[in-house]
LOMI-85203 format. One line per 5 residues: for each residue x, y, z of N, C-alpha, C. Coordinates in steps of 0.1 Angstrom, whole numbers. Layout:
X Y Z X Y Z X Y Z; ...
***
This chain:
246 357 233 232 361 231 226 353 241; 230 359 255 222 353 265 229 340 272; 224 339 286 231 328 292 223 323 304; 224 311 308 217 306 320 228 303 330; 225 310 340 235 310 352 229 302 362
238 298 373 232 290 385 244 292 398; 235 294 407 240 293 421 235 282 429; 243 279 439 239 268 448 242 274 461; 231 276 472 234 281 485 223 273 496; 229 269 504 221 259 514 211 250 508
218 243 498 209 232 492 201 238 483; 199 249 481 189 253 468 197 259 456; 196 252 446 201 256 432 193 268 425; 195 278 422 189 289 414 194 291 400; 185 286 390 189 289 376 183 301 372
192 310 367 186 323 361 188 324 347; 175 325 338 179 328 324 180 344 321; 190 347 316 194 361 313 196 364 300; 187 370 293 190 376 278 179 390 279; 183 399 288 174 410 290 171 416 277
179 418 268 174 425 255 161 420 248; 161 408 250 148 401 241 140 395 254; 139 402 266 130 397 277 133 382 279; 145 377 278 149 363 284 146 353 273; 145 356 261 142 346 250 155 336 252
151 324 248 161 312 249 166 310 234; 180 307 233 187 302 223 189 287 225; 194 280 215 195 266 217 209 265 226; 219 275 227 229 274 234 228 276 249; 216 284 253 212 285 264 205 273 270
198 268 261 190 254 265 202 242 268; 214 244 262 225 234 264 229 236 279; 231 248 281 238 253 297 225 250 307; 214 251 303 203 246 312 203 230 316; 208 223 304 209 207 305 221 206 314
231 212 312 245 211 320 241 214 335; 235 227 337 232 228 353 223 216 358; 212 212 351 205 201 357 213 189 359; 225 187 353 233 174 350 241 178 369; 244 189 371 252 193 381 243 190 393
231 194 393 223 193 404 219 179 407; 217 171 398 214 158 400 225 150 407; 238 153 402 248 148 409 252 153 424; 249 164 425 253 171 439 241 166 450; 242 154 457 232 151 466 228 162 477
238 170 481 233 181 489 221 189 485; 219 190 472 209 200 467 195 192 470; 185 199 475 173 194 477 163 200 470; 165 212 461 154 219 455 162 227 443; 153 231 434 159 240 424 147 250 421
152 264 420 145 274 415 148 278 402; 137 281 393 142 286 380 135 299 378; 144 312 374 138 324 374 144 332 361; 138 343 360 143 351 349 153 364 351; 161 370 347 167 382 353 158 394 348
160 402 353 155 417 350 140 418 353; 133 409 361 119 411 363 111 404 353; 116 398 345 108 388 338 111 375 336; 103 365 334 104 350 334 111 347 319; 104 346 309 108 340 295 98 346 284
104 350 275 95 355 265 93 344 253; 99 333 257 99 319 245 113 319 241; 111 317 227 124 315 222 130 328 215; 143 329 215 148 341 208 148 341 195; 139 348 188 136 348 173 147 352 166
157 358 173 169 363 164 176 351 159; 177 342 168 185 330 166 177 322 156; 165 321 154 156 314 146 152 319 133; 154 331 133 150 339 119 157 335 107; 171 334 110 181 330 100 177 318 95
170 310 100 167 295 92 156 299 82; 160 295 70 148 297 61 137 288 60; 142 273 63 132 264 63 130 258 77; 120 261 84 118 257 97 119 241 100; 115 233 89 116 219 90 130 213 84
141 223 84 153 217 79 159 211 89; 170 201 87 176 193 98 182 202 108; 187 214 107 195 222 115 183 228 124; 171 232 118 160 238 127 155 227 135; 153 215 129 149 202 139 158 200 151
170 200 148 178 197 157 178 208 169; 178 221 165 177 231 176 166 229 183; 153 230 176 142 230 186 141 215 195; 148 204 189 148 194 196 159 197 210; 166 205 209 176 211 219 167 218 231
157 227 227 148 233 235 141 222 244; 133 214 235 125 204 242 133 195 250; 145 193 247 153 184 255 155 190 270; 160 202 267 162 211 281 149 211 290; 138 212 283 125 215 291 122 199 298
123 190 291 122 175 296 133 175 309; 144 179 307 156 179 316 152 183 329; 146 195 327 141 203 340 129 197 347; 120 191 337 109 184 341 114 172 349; 124 166 347 129 153 352 140 155 362
143 166 367 153 168 377 149 159 388; 160 155 396 159 145 408 154 151 420; 151 166 418 149 175 429 136 183 425; 128 187 434 114 193 430 120 206 426; 113 214 416 116 226 410 104 236 414
108 251 417 99 259 419 103 269 408; 92 273 400 93 284 390 89 298 397; 98 307 397 96 320 401 92 329 390; 78 332 389 75 339 376 71 354 379; 79 362 375 77 377 374 75 381 359
68 392 356 68 397 342 59 386 335; 64 382 323 58 373 313 62 358 312; 56 349 311 60 337 303 53 334 292; 58 335 282 53 333 268 59 322 259; 48 317 252 54 307 243 61 296 250
74 293 246 82 284 250 85 284 263; 83 297 269 87 301 281 76 298 290; 63 298 284 52 291 295 53 277 294; 60 268 284 61 254 285 73 253 297; 81 260 297 92 260 310 86 263 322
75 272 322 70 274 334 61 263 340; 56 255 330 46 245 332 53 233 337; 67 231 333 74 219 338 78 220 352; 76 230 356 83 229 371 71 222 381; 76 219 392 66 211 402 57 218 406
63 232 409 54 242 418 58 257 409; 46 264 409 48 279 405 44 291 416; 54 298 418 51 311 425 51 322 415; 41 328 415 39 339 404 35 354 411; 39 363 403 34 378 408 20 377 404
14 384 413 -1 388 409 -4 396 395; 6 402 391 3 408 377 13 401 369; 18 390 369 23 382 358 15 381 346; 21 378 334 13 377 323 16 360 320; 8 352 318 8 338 314 3 337 298
11 334 289 6 336 277 10 324 267; 1 318 261 7 307 254 10 313 238; 2 320 231 7 329 221 11 322 207; 10 306 208 14 301 195 6 303 185; -7 304 185 -16 303 176 -16 318 170
-12 326 178 -15 342 175 -4 343 164; 6 337 164 17 340 155 19 327 145; 9 320 144 7 310 133 14 297 134; 15 292 147 25 279 148 17 272 157; 18 258 158 13 248 167 21 250 181
13 248 190 21 250 205 34 240 205; 34 227 202 44 217 204 48 216 218; 58 209 224 64 204 233 55 201 244; 42 193 239 36 188 250 27 198 255; 23 209 250 19 218 256 3 215 261
-4 207 254 -18 206 260 -18 194 272; -7 185 270 -6 176 282 -2 183 296; 6 193 293 12 200 305 1 209 311; -6 215 303 -17 227 308 -28 216 315; -31 205 308 -43 197 310 -41 190 324
-28 187 326 -28 180 341 -25 187 351; -24 202 349 -25 213 360 -39 217 361; -45 222 349 -57 230 351 -71 225 344; -68 214 335 -80 208 328 -81 210 313; -90 205 307 -93 207 294 -99 221 291
-104 229 299 -111 242 298 -98 253 297; -90 250 304 -78 260 305 -71 255 293; -69 243 290 -60 240 276 -66 247 265; -78 245 262 -85 251 252 -85 269 251; -87 273 262 -88 287 264 -74 295 261
-64 286 265 -50 292 264 -43 289 251; -46 276 246 -38 270 236 -49 273 222; -59 273 223 -68 274 211 -75 287 208; -77 296 219 -83 308 219 -76 318 223; -63 316 225 -53 327 229 -57 335 241
-61 329 251 -65 338 262 -52 339 271; -52 351 276 -40 353 287 -46 351 301; -37 348 309 -41 346 323 -31 354 331; -35 362 342 -28 369 351 -23 359 361; -11 363 371 -9 354 381 -20 353 391
-26 363 393 -37 360 403 -49 349 397; -52 350 384 -60 340 379 -54 324 377; -40 323 375 -33 314 375 -34 306 387; -32 314 398 -34 306 411 -48 300 415; -58 309 408 -70 305 413 -77 293 405
-70 292 392 -75 280 384 -66 267 383; -54 267 392 -46 257 394 -34 256 385; -31 268 379 -19 269 371 -7 274 379; -10 277 393 1 282 400 -2 278 413; 9 277 423 2 275 436 1 287 443
7 297 442 6 310 449 9 322 442; -1 331 443 2 345 436 7 356 446; 18 364 446 21 373 457 26 385 448; 29 397 456 31 410 449 45 405 444; 49 415 433 60 411 425 73 409 431
76 421 439 88 419 448 90 409 457; 79 400 459 81 389 470 83 376 463; 81 375 450 81 363 440 93 354 444; 105 360 442 116 353 443 120 348 456; 118 358 467 120 353 482 112 343 486
100 341 481 89 331 485 92 319 478; 98 318 468 100 308 458 113 301 466; 123 307 470 135 302 478 130 298 490; 122 307 497 117 302 512 112 287 508; 101 286 499 96 272 497 106 261 497
116 264 486 125 254 482 133 250 493; 135 259 503 145 255 515 138 244 523; 124 245 523 118 233 530 123 219 525; 123 217 513 128 205 507 144 201 509; 150 212 512 163 210 515 167 205 529
158 203 539 162 200 551 165 183 551; 162 176 540 165 162 540 164 159 526; 176 163 517 175 160 504 175 147 498; 179 135 505 176 124 502 161 119 501; 155 123 513 141 120 515 134 128 506
136 139 502 131 148 493 128 141 479; 142 135 475 142 129 462 134 116 462; 135 110 471 125 96 472 111 99 472; 107 110 478 93 116 479 89 120 464; 98 128 458 96 134 446 93 122 433
100 111 437 101 101 426 86 94 427; 83 92 438 69 89 441 58 98 437; 59 109 440 50 119 435 47 119 421; 60 119 413 59 119 398 52 106 394; 55 94 399 51 81 395 35 82 397
31 86 408 17 84 410 9 96 403; 13 106 402 2 117 395 6 117 380; 16 112 375 17 110 361 19 122 354; 18 124 343 9 114 334 14 101 330; 6 88 329 -7 88 337 -7 87 349
-18 88 357 -18 86 371 -21 70 373; -18 68 386 -21 53 390 -33 54 400; -38 40 403 -48 40 414 -41 42 426; -51 46 437 -47 48 451 -41 35 455; -47 21 452 -42 13 459 -27 10 454
-24 11 440 -13 10 435 -2 18 441; -6 33 443 2 43 451 5 36 465; -6 32 471 -3 29 486 8 17 485; 8 6 475 17 -5 475 30 0 470; 32 8 463 45 15 459 51 22 468
44 29 476 49 38 486 53 32 498; 49 19 502 52 11 514 66 10 517; 72 3 508 86 2 511 95 15 513; 92 23 506 101 38 508 96 43 520; 84 43 525 78 48 536 86 42 548
85 28 548 92 19 559 108 24 561; 114 26 548 126 32 547 129 41 554; 120 53 552 121 65 558 119 65 573; 111 56 578 105 57 592 120 50 600; 124 39 594 137 32 600 147 44 600
150 48 589 159 60 590 158 72 601; 146 76 601 142 86 612 146 80 626; 142 70 628 144 61 641 159 62 644; 166 57 635 180 55 638 185 70 641; 181 80 634 188 94 638 181 98 649
170 97 656 166 101 668 174 91 681; 177 78 677 185 72 685 200 76 687; 205 81 676 219 85 677 219 101 684; 208 106 682 206 121 688 205 118 704; 201 107 706 198 104 723 209 99 729
218 93 722 230 86 727 240 95 728
***
């Protein structure tokens, strides 16, 4: 029932969620595959960025309800274990050692929206549909939904999406800070890879910069002064490294 595949080309890892019959709904097994791919990415120092996308022109419709409906008790040990696997997969993507770009076509719904939110940057189709949808079906968002939305677009967006069931288009997502850029549908994945390739020019430096970015911007955020002090050593390291490379090129 679906799979998550990965290719690596010129330093860009592309993970593809594929379960077209349910618009790329996620099973626990697919989440384990996602975790395995993340382990490979972190171990391969030639990888400078990762793109996560959905097959067939849609991002992710959330959890594959076929896999979950067989569980009579959603609070059972088995159900708890499977939901933990999904959340662990999302955390794994969010904690990758390389920056991540979500390439979003079609819809990102429910758990699929949480996966959308954990990326570092989002490139979305103008006509994409960003939908929390949890309360519509009578369940709590979970997965740290409000924290993830709030750190991107603030309390207003968190309330509108998570409490009142508002749907956001790709165009609106870019306008309110839930995405970096909204482009025509056919351009989404190309633009995401193009952006990712910038980070592959120097994967080692990108990984260091990413660590600073996440530490400083949180949650929680740190003060500007603390950020300056934290970055100083890494910046000096990068300057010396650049100088050495220039000297080698001149010799």
